[in-house]
N, C-alpha and C positions, 0 to 999 in steps of 0.2 A: 918518432916511434918506429921500432923495428917491425918487420913483417910478422914475427911471432906475437908481438904485443898487440898489433892491430887485430890479429886473429883472436886473441883472448877477449878483447873488448867486444868484437862482433859476436863471439860466442855468448858472452854475458848478456848482451842486448837481446840475442835470440831467446835465451832462457827467460829473461825478464818479460818479454812480450807474450810468451806462452803463459807465464804465470798471471799476467794481467788479464788475458782473455779467460783463463781458467777461473780466476776470481769472480769475474763478472758473470760467467756462465753459472757458477755455483750460487752466488748471492742473488742474482736477478732473475734466474730461471729455475735452476734445479731445486732450490729450497722452497720455491713457490708451488711446486707440484703437491697435490693432495695425496700424500703417501698413506695408503691403507694397508700397509704391511708392517709387521712387528719386527723391525730391523733397525739397528743403530747406524747403519751405513750412511744415510743422509747426514746425520749429525757428525759422523766421523769426517766426511768430506768437508763439511763446513769448518770443523775445528782444524783440520790439517791446513786448509787454505788460510785461515786466520793466523796460523803460526808463521806464515811467510810474509805477513804484512810488513815487518821491519826490513825485509829484503828487497821486495819488488821495486818500489819507486825510489828508495834511497840509493840502490845500486844503479838504477837508470840515471838518476840525476848526477851521481858521482862520475859516471862515464861521460855524461854531457858536459860536466865541468872540466873534465880532463881534456876534452876536445875543444874547449872554449878558450884555452890559454892564448893562442895566437890571435884569435878574433878580438879579445878584450884589449890587446895591445894596439889595435888599429885606431886611427882617428875617429872621433865621434860620428862624423857623417858616414863613414864607411861602415862602422858598427851598426848604426841606426838603419842603414839600408840593407845590409847583408844578414843581420841577425834579428834585431828588434822588429823592424817592419815585416820581415819574412814570417816570423812566428805569430805576430799579431794578425797578419793577413790570413794565415792558415787557421788560426783560432776563430776569427770572425766568419770566414767562409764556411768552415765546417759546423760552426754553431748554427748558422742559417739552415744548412742541410739537415743536421740532426733535429732541429726544431720542427722542420717541415715533415720529416719522416716519422718522428715520435708522435706527432699529432694524430697519426692513423692508428696508433696502439696506446691509447690513453691509460690502459691498465698495466702497462709495463712499468716496473718500479725503478725509475731513475729520475734524476733531476731534469726538469724540462720547463720551458717557459710557455705559459698559456695565455699571456697577454703582452702588450708592448712594453709595459713597465718592467715585468719580470725579465723579458728579453734584454732590455737595456741594462738591468742589474747584472745579468749573466755576462753581458758583453764588457762590463766595466769593473765591478767590484766583487761580484759573487760568481766565480767561474763555474761552468757546467762540468760534466764528466770529461770534457776535453781540456781539463785544467792543466795538464802537462804542457801543452803548447802555450797557454796563457802564462804559466809560470816561467817558461824559458824566456819569453819576451821581457818579463819583469826582471828576471835574474841577470840578464845581460846588462841591463841598465844599472842595477845595483853593483854588479861586479866592476863595471867601469868607474862608477862613482867612488868606490872604496879602494881602488887599485893602489893608491899611494899610501894607504894606511897600513899599520903593522898587521900582518896576517893573523897573528895570535889574537889581537884585539877584535878583528872582524869575525873570526871563527867563534870566539867566545860569545860575542853578541848574537850571532846566528844560532849557536847552540842554545843560548838562553831563550831566544824566541821560540825555538822548537820545543823546549821543555815547558815553557809557559803555555803554549798552545795545547800540548798533550795533556797538561794538568787541568785543562778546562778553564783557564783564567782569562781567556779571550773569547769574544763572540766570533764564532766561525760558521756562519750559515753556508749552505751549499758545500762547495769544495774549497772554501777559503782556507780551511785548516791545513789542507795538503800543501798549499802554497807556502804558508808560514813554516810548516814543519820541515820541509825539504830544502830550504835555502842553504842550510848548513852543509848538506851533502854536495850540492852543486859547487859551492865555494871550496869545500874540502877536496873535491876532485881537481879544481883549478889550482889551488895552492899546493896540494899534496901530490901533484902529478908524478913526480919521481918516486915517491914512496909507494904509490899505487902500482906503478910499473914494476918496481922491484918485487913487490908482493906477488904479482902475477908471474914474473920471470923465475922466482925462486920457490914456486909452489911445490909442496910435498905433501904426502899423505899424513906424515906426522904433524905438520903445521895445520892441516885441515882438521885433524882431531883436536889439536890444541886450541883452535879457535871455536870449533864446534861445541866443545864442552861448556865454556862460558855462555855461548849463545843459547844452548839448551837450558842452562840454569836460569838465564834471564827470562826465557819464554815460560819456564815453569813458575817463576816468581810472578810474572804477569798473569798467568792463568789461575794460579791458586789464590793469590791475594788481590787480584784485580789491580795490579801495581802499575798499569799503564799510566794512570794519573799521578803516580809518585813523581815528584819533580826530578827530571833528568833521566829517568829510567827508559822512556821510550826512545829518545835520540841516542842514548847509549846503546840500546839494543840494535838500533839502526847502524851505528858505527861498527859494532861487532859483526852484524849481518853482512855489511859491505865487505869487510875483510874476509869473511867466509866465502862470499860469492866470488870475489876476485881470485881467491886461492883455488876454488873449485873450477873456475873458468880456465885458469892456468893449467890445471891438471887435465882438463878435457882436451886441450890442444895437443896432447900426446897421442890422441886417437884421430887419425887423419879423416876417416869417413864421418865420424861424429862432428869433428870440427867443421868440415865442409858444409854439412847440413845446417848446423846451428848458426855458423857465420853467415851463410847465405840468407837465413831467416833474419839475422841481426841487421842485414843491410836493407830489409824491407819493413822495418818497424813502423815507419810513418804511415803507409797505407793500411797496415793491419790495425794500428791504433785508431785511426779516424773512421775506418769502415766497420769494424767489428760490432760496435754498439748498435747502430741501426739495423744491421743484419741480425744480430741476436734478438732485438726487439721483435722483428718480423717473424723470426723462427719461433720465438716464444709464443706469439699469438697463434701460430699454427699448431704447436705441440702441446700447449698446456692443458687443453681440454682432453684430447685423447690419452695423454699420459696419466692424467688424474683419474681416468675412468676404466683403464684396462685392468685385466685380471691380475692376481697376485704374482703369477709366474713371470709375466712381462715386466711388472713393476720391480721384481727382484733384479732382473737383468738390467733394467734402466738405472736402478739405484746404484749398482756396482760400476757400470761402464759408461753411462751417458756423459758425465763431465769430461772425460778424456776424449770420447768420440766426437762430441759436439765442439769441443775446443779445437780439435784437429780439423774438423770440417770448416769451421769459421775461418781459421787461419788459411786453409787452402783456398776458400772462396774469396777471401780478401786479396790474396796474391793473384788469383786468376782474374778477378774483376779489374785489378789495377792495370792489366795489359790493355784494356779497352777504354779506359777513362782518360780524359785530357790531362796532360802533364800540369796544366795550370791549376788543377785541383790539389796538387802536391808541392808546388814550387812557385814562389812569387816571381822568380826570374827564369821561368821555364825555357825560353828560347836559348839561353846561354848557360844553363846550369849543369850541363853534362861535363864531367871530368874526363881526363884522358883515358881513364879505365872504363868509361861508359856508365859510371854510377852517378845517380842524382846527387848533386852537392848538398842539397837540403837534408838528405838522409845521412850521407857520409860524414858531414861536419858535426852532427850531434854528438 
């Protein structure tokens, strides 16, 4: 990858992690406030965030697949140690931490294990809200197993799995559905690396509009006719959203200041991803009562601004806390994980 293409990928990851945190802020905190004002603003925030569902994780996994190409070519022992074991370790470690912290905020609306059997299920077959890490460990194994098969066949099978899952034809407790639905994007990034890179390199406003129109059409179709469960619609929306996101990231790299900020954030996605949920849960426990009982003037301001303000605060808090936490919390190979540029390999290689 050229320097410009690495920049767009980090920009895209930076945007994605912001959208992930924003989604959780809105769904798990903001919409749980007892709104006593006659305004459609809370509903608008929820609807806008829903429209970005086909973009957030599909784009994240596409970039992860793009960076996985060289890793999948390595021998099984190397792949197992540097990728599969790494992400499995991170998932298990942070599952323990999340379970412990969330036990103190039982009213916070997210998946949590309340007994040993539920914890075992989350550890093995029904991933928690940390399912991105779980999925990566599984995806690297699958990618290695199918490496010698025709890419078109593999992608068709993964697309079918995503479509079947979105159509509700599979049992998907917890976050298992996300694992099933996003395999196609990880494999798409891996097999279509050159296509994705060209899309970013040749980004233009005309192309952004040309991709944005069908994306808006698909979102409208899903919203009006509840077409998310129509076979193939959801993964198709994800494919168009990924193309839109890659094009937008390519355009953003034309602004140096914006690129620096988002790319820097894109290099810190791992600590933000694993830290923001327990921090949000604790913040929710503190804020939900006061925000539900304040007067209408304050609630109006909260309704308009809180999702953005709280998202920015959580992202800042995650990056600030990361400086004081042991590296072993973020990297299985902490003593030797630093690259020549000083960036953690676990984050950079995703």
